[in-house]
C-alpha positions as CSV (number, residue, x, y, z in Angstrom):
1,M,-9.6,-15.5,19.5
2,S,-10.1,-13.6,16.3
3,R,-8.3,-15.1,13.3
4,V,-6.2,-12.8,11.1
5,A,-5.3,-13.4,7.5
6,V,-2.0,-11.8,6.4
7,I,-1.8,-10.7,2.8
8,I,1.7,-10.6,1.2
9,P,2.1,-9.7,-2.5
10,F,5.5,-11.0,-3.6
11,Y,7.8,-9.8,-6.4
12,Q,11.5,-9.8,-5.5
13,Q,14.9,-10.9,-6.8
14,E,16.9,-10.9,-3.6
15,K,16.9,-13.8,-1.2
16,G,16.2,-13.1,2.5
17,I,13.6,-10.3,2.0
18,L,10.6,-12.5,2.5
19,S,12.2,-14.4,5.3
20,R,12.7,-11.1,7.1
21,A,8.9,-10.3,6.8
22,L,8.0,-13.9,7.9
23,D,10.3,-13.6,10.9
24,S,8.3,-10.5,12.0
25,I,5.0,-12.4,11.6
26,A,6.4,-15.3,13.7
27,A,7.5,-12.9,16.4
28,Q,3.9,-11.5,16.9
29,T,2.5,-11.7,20.4
30,Y,-0.8,-12.6,18.8
31,D,-0.5,-16.0,17.1
32,D,-3.9,-16.8,15.6
33,I,-2.6,-15.9,12.2
34,E,-2.5,-17.4,8.7
35,V,-0.5,-16.1,5.8
36,I,-1.4,-15.8,2.1
37,V,1.6,-15.1,-0.2
38,V,0.8,-14.3,-3.8
39,D,3.7,-14.9,-6.1
40,D,3.2,-12.3,-8.9
41,S,5.5,-14.2,-11.3
42,S,8.4,-13.0,-9.2
43,P,12.0,-13.4,-10.6
44,L,12.7,-15.1,-7.3
45,S,10.3,-17.8,-6.2
46,P,9.1,-17.6,-2.5
47,V,9.0,-21.4,-2.2
48,E,12.6,-21.9,-1.0
49,E,12.3,-19.4,1.8
50,I,9.0,-20.7,2.9
51,A,10.3,-24.3,2.8
52,A,13.0,-23.2,5.3
53,R,10.4,-22.2,7.9
54,P,9.5,-24.5,10.8
55,M,6.6,-26.9,10.0
56,T,4.3,-25.0,12.5
57,E,4.7,-21.9,10.3
58,R,4.5,-23.7,6.9
59,D,1.2,-25.2,7.8
60,R,-0.2,-21.7,8.1
61,I,1.2,-20.3,4.9
62,T,-0.6,-20.6,1.5
63,V,1.2,-19.7,-1.7
64,I,-0.7,-18.7,-4.8
65,R,1.1,-18.1,-8.1
66,Q,-0.4,-15.9,-10.8
67,S,0.7,-14.2,-14.0
68,N,2.2,-10.8,-13.4
69,G,-0.4,-8.2,-12.8
70,G,1.1,-5.8,-10.2
71,P,0.6,-5.4,-6.5
72,G,-3.1,-4.5,-6.7
73,K,-3.9,-7.7,-8.6
74,A,-1.8,-9.8,-6.2
75,R,-3.6,-8.3,-3.2
76,N,-7.0,-8.9,-4.9
77,T,-6.1,-12.5,-5.4
78,A,-5.2,-12.8,-1.7
79,L,-8.4,-11.0,-0.7
80,D,-10.4,-13.5,-2.7
81,A,-8.6,-16.3,-0.9
82,V,-9.2,-15.0,2.7
83,P,-11.0,-17.9,4.5
84,S,-14.4,-17.4,5.9
85,S,-13.0,-18.1,9.4
86,A,-10.9,-14.9,9.3
87,D,-12.2,-11.9,11.1
88,Y,-9.5,-9.5,10.0
89,A,-7.1,-9.1,7.0
90,A,-3.7,-7.5,7.5
91,F,-1.5,-6.2,4.7
92,L,2.3,-6.7,4.7
93,D,4.5,-5.9,1.7
94,S,7.2,-8.6,1.4
95,D,10.0,-6.0,2.1
96,D,8.5,-4.6,5.3
97,R,8.3,-6.0,8.8
98,W,6.1,-5.6,11.9
99,E,6.9,-4.9,15.5
100,P,5.9,-7.8,17.8
101,E,2.8,-6.2,19.2
102,H,1.4,-4.9,15.9
103,I,-1.3,-7.5,15.3
104,A,-2.3,-7.7,19.0
105,T,-2.8,-3.9,19.1
106,A,-4.8,-4.0,15.9
107,V,-7.1,-6.7,17.1
108,S,-7.7,-4.9,20.4
109,G,-8.9,-1.9,18.4
110,L,-10.9,-3.7,15.8
111,D,-12.6,-5.9,18.5
112,A,-13.8,-2.7,20.1
113,G,-16.0,-2.0,17.1
114,F,-13.8,-0.3,14.5
115,D,-13.5,-1.4,10.9
116,L,-9.9,-0.2,10.0
117,F,-6.8,0.1,12.1
118,F,-3.4,1.6,11.2
119,A,-0.2,1.9,13.1
120,D,2.7,4.4,13.0
121,Y,5.6,3.4,10.8
122,T,9.2,4.4,9.9
123,W,11.3,3.9,6.8
124,P,14.9,3.5,5.8
125,R,17.0,6.5,6.5
126,G,14.0,8.3,8.0
127,K,14.7,10.5,11.1
128,T,11.2,10.3,12.6
129,T,7.9,8.4,12.2
130,R,5.0,9.1,10.0
131,L,2.5,9.9,12.7
132,K,4.9,12.2,14.4
133,E,5.3,14.1,11.0
134,T,1.5,14.4,10.7
135,G,0.9,15.2,14.3
136,L,-1.3,12.2,14.9
137,A,1.1,10.8,17.4
138,E,0.2,13.5,19.9
139,S,-3.5,13.7,19.2
140,G,-6.5,11.5,19.7
141,E,-8.4,10.0,22.6
142,P,-7.9,6.3,23.7
143,I,-10.8,4.1,22.7
144,M,-11.0,3.0,26.3
145,P,-9.1,3.8,29.5
146,G,-5.6,2.4,29.3
147,S,-5.8,1.4,25.6
148,K,-2.9,2.0,23.3
149,V,-5.3,2.6,20.4
150,M,-6.8,6.0,19.5
151,A,-10.1,6.7,17.7
152,F,-9.6,8.7,14.5
153,T,-12.0,11.6,14.7
154,G,-11.2,13.7,11.6
155,D,-12.1,13.2,8.0
156,F,-10.2,10.0,7.1
157,F,-10.7,10.5,3.3
158,E,-9.3,14.0,3.5
159,S,-6.4,12.9,5.7
160,I,-5.4,10.2,3.3
161,L,-5.5,12.6,0.3
162,S,-3.8,15.6,2.0
163,S,-1.3,14.1,4.4
164,W,-1.1,10.4,3.8
165,P,-0.7,9.2,7.5
166,V,-1.3,5.5,6.8
167,H,0.8,2.9,5.0
168,L,-0.8,-0.3,3.7
169,S,1.7,-2.5,5.6
170,A,0.4,-0.8,8.8
171,T,-3.2,-1.4,7.9
172,V,-5.6,-4.1,9.2
173,I,-9.3,-4.3,8.2
174,K,-12.4,-6.0,9.4
175,V,-13.4,-8.5,6.8
176,A,-17.1,-8.3,7.4
177,T,-17.4,-4.6,6.6
178,L,-14.4,-3.8,4.3
179,G,-13.5,-7.3,2.9
180,H,-15.5,-6.7,-0.3
181,I,-13.3,-3.7,-1.4
182,R,-10.8,-4.4,-4.1
183,F,-7.7,-2.7,-5.6
184,D,-8.1,-1.0,-9.0
185,E,-5.8,-3.1,-11.1
186,R,-5.4,-0.3,-13.7
187,L,-3.1,1.4,-11.1
188,R,-0.2,-1.0,-11.6
189,F,2.6,1.4,-11.1
190,S,1.6,3.7,-8.3
191,S,-1.3,4.9,-6.1
192,E,-3.2,1.6,-5.9
193,D,-2.8,1.6,-2.2
194,M,-4.1,5.2,-1.8
195,Y,-7.1,4.5,-4.0
196,Y,-7.9,1.3,-2.0
197,L,-7.7,3.2,1.3
198,L,-9.9,6.1,0.0
199,Q,-12.5,3.4,-0.9
200,C,-12.3,2.1,2.7
201,A,-12.7,5.7,4.0
202,G,-15.8,6.1,1.9
203,A,-17.2,2.8,3.2
204,S,-16.7,3.4,6.9
205,D,-15.7,6.2,9.3
206,R,-15.0,3.7,12.2
207,V,-11.2,4.1,12.1
208,C,-8.7,3.7,14.9
209,Y,-4.9,3.9,15.1
210,S,-1.9,3.3,17.3
211,P,0.6,6.1,17.8
212,Q,3.2,3.5,18.8
213,L,5.6,2.2,16.1
214,G,4.1,-0.8,14.5
215,V,5.8,-1.2,11.2
216,R,9.3,-0.7,9.7
217,L,9.4,-0.2,6.0
218,D,12.5,-1.8,4.4
219,D,14.2,-1.8,1.0
220,G,13.3,-4.3,-1.7
221,L,12.9,-4.5,-5.5
222,N,9.5,-3.0,-5.5
223,M,10.2,0.1,-3.4
224,F,8.8,3.3,-4.8
225,R,11.7,5.4,-3.4
226,R,14.3,3.6,-5.5
227,Q,13.1,5.2,-8.7
228,A,15.6,7.8,-9.8
229,V,14.4,11.1,-11.4
230,G,15.0,10.8,-15.1
231,S,14.4,7.0,-15.2
232,F,11.5,5.4,-17.1
233,E,10.2,4.0,-13.8
234,F,10.1,7.5,-12.1
235,S,8.3,9.0,-15.1
236,R,5.9,6.2,-15.3
237,S,5.1,6.4,-11.6
238,R,4.3,10.1,-11.8
239,L,2.1,9.5,-14.8
240,A,0.3,6.8,-12.8
241,N,-0.1,9.2,-9.9
242,A,-1.6,11.7,-12.3
243,Y,-4.0,9.1,-13.6
244,F,-5.0,8.3,-10.1
245,H,-5.9,11.9,-9.3
246,R,-7.9,12.0,-12.5
247,L,-9.7,8.8,-11.5
248,I,-10.8,10.2,-8.1
249,E,-12.0,13.6,-9.4
250,P,-15.8,12.7,-9.2
251,D,-15.5,11.5,-5.6
252,V,-13.4,14.5,-4.6
253,T,-15.6,17.0,-6.3
254,A,-18.6,15.6,-4.5
255,R,-16.8,16.2,-1.1
256,G,-16.4,19.9,-1.6
257,K,-14.2,22.7,-2.9
258,A,-11.4,22.2,-0.4
259,L,-10.7,18.6,-1.4
260,R,-11.1,19.4,-5.1
261,T,-8.4,22.1,-4.7
262,I,-6.0,19.7,-3.0
263,N,-6.5,17.1,-5.7
264,R,-5.9,19.5,-8.5
265,R,-2.7,20.7,-6.8
266,L,-1.5,17.2,-6.5
267,L,-2.4,16.5,-10.1
268,R,-0.4,19.5,-11.3
269,T,2.5,18.4,-9.1
270,N,2.7,15.0,-10.8
271,Y,2.5,16.6,-14.3
272,R,5.4,18.8,-13.3
273,D,7.4,15.9,-11.9
274,F,6.8,13.8,-15.0
275,L,8.0,16.6,-17.3
276,R,11.0,17.3,-15.0
277,S,12.0,13.6,-15.1
278,E,11.7,13.6,-18.9
279,A,13.8,16.8,-19.2
280,K,16.5,15.2,-17.0
281,S,16.4,12.0,-19.1
282,L,16.8,14.1,-22.3
283,L,19.7,16.2,-20.8
284,L,21.6,13.3,-19.3
285,Q,20.8,10.4,-21.6
286,G,19.7,12.1,-24.8
287,R,16.4,10.4,-25.0
288,L,12.7,10.6,-24.0
289,H,10.5,7.7,-23.0
290,F,8.1,8.0,-25.9
291,A,6.1,4.9,-24.9
292,L,4.6,7.1,-22.1
293,Y,3.5,10.1,-24.1
294,G,0.3,8.7,-25.5
295,E,-1.0,8.1,-22.0
296,F,0.3,11.5,-20.8
297,L,-1.8,13.3,-23.4
298,K,-4.9,11.2,-22.6
299,I,-4.6,11.9,-18.9
300,L,-3.8,15.6,-19.5
301,S,-7.0,15.9,-21.6
302,G,-9.1,13.8,-19.2
303,S,-9.8,11.2,-21.9
304,G,-7.5,8.4,-20.5
305,T,-9.3,5.3,-19.3
306,A,-6.5,3.0,-18.3
307,M,-2.7,2.8,-17.9
308,R,-1.4,0.3,-20.4
309,P,1.1,-2.4,-19.1
310,A,4.7,-1.4,-19.7
311,P,6.2,-2.4,-23.1
312,P,9.2,-4.8,-23.3
313,R,12.3,-3.2,-21.8
314,A,14.1,-3.0,-25.2
315,S,11.4,-0.6,-26.5
316,W,11.7,1.9,-23.7
317,V,13.3,4.6,-25.8
């Protein structure tokens, strides 16, 4: 059987969230799995919840603690620790959970010669699934008769940028072909997952997917959707998104005018959302988040080279 290394970046402050994710791993119909949890200096340690797992599970869980560096750095630490015996690496955010056949379905696709697999997913308060929204649930040809896995036949790079059909928690990669790719640690606050998947798309077009629900996104401390318009976190995330779209401009331009147009539209959208958030903060709270404006001007002019770490909370004025 193929061995699968599961990568979980951990930064939470509520008990039970990690246990929920580990429950979903334990329930997999495919059991040749080991887990790498990277504690990114979380306010709540993962040790207690892991210690409560049965011995058979604990023996397959490795915990690595690091200084806080964001989800990209945590995933890079885990990727560096993937054992040579692992054929595949699966990503699972600590506040998400898998359906029981997720890994078995992924392995069946990857064993057929593909380099990247992704499954359909849903999210809290969502009324549909992502692949139904994008139309992928009704398209594609099975990789073999009777298979639940479809071959992705379009431009995966363009699909990621324009319609975002894939979530990282629904993604499994072949280590031999994509295991060398790393997350850009400058993207601490948003878009690190999209940039990573765009790199994967540039490295291989052998992509498959399952239109069946494989992943349920759940709420946790690090969920992007919890950021309220007008908050420092929302403004910072839109600025990080804008930086991401600046960062990929050379690759996008090389792929043609259509993608360049999409990227510029998304860049302008994030500028607008940043300014809208700041206007709301000024109107409702009587303040702007001046710590962000130096980076905003650099990104706007195209001279920005990195997003600085956030200053201490007391100086977010």
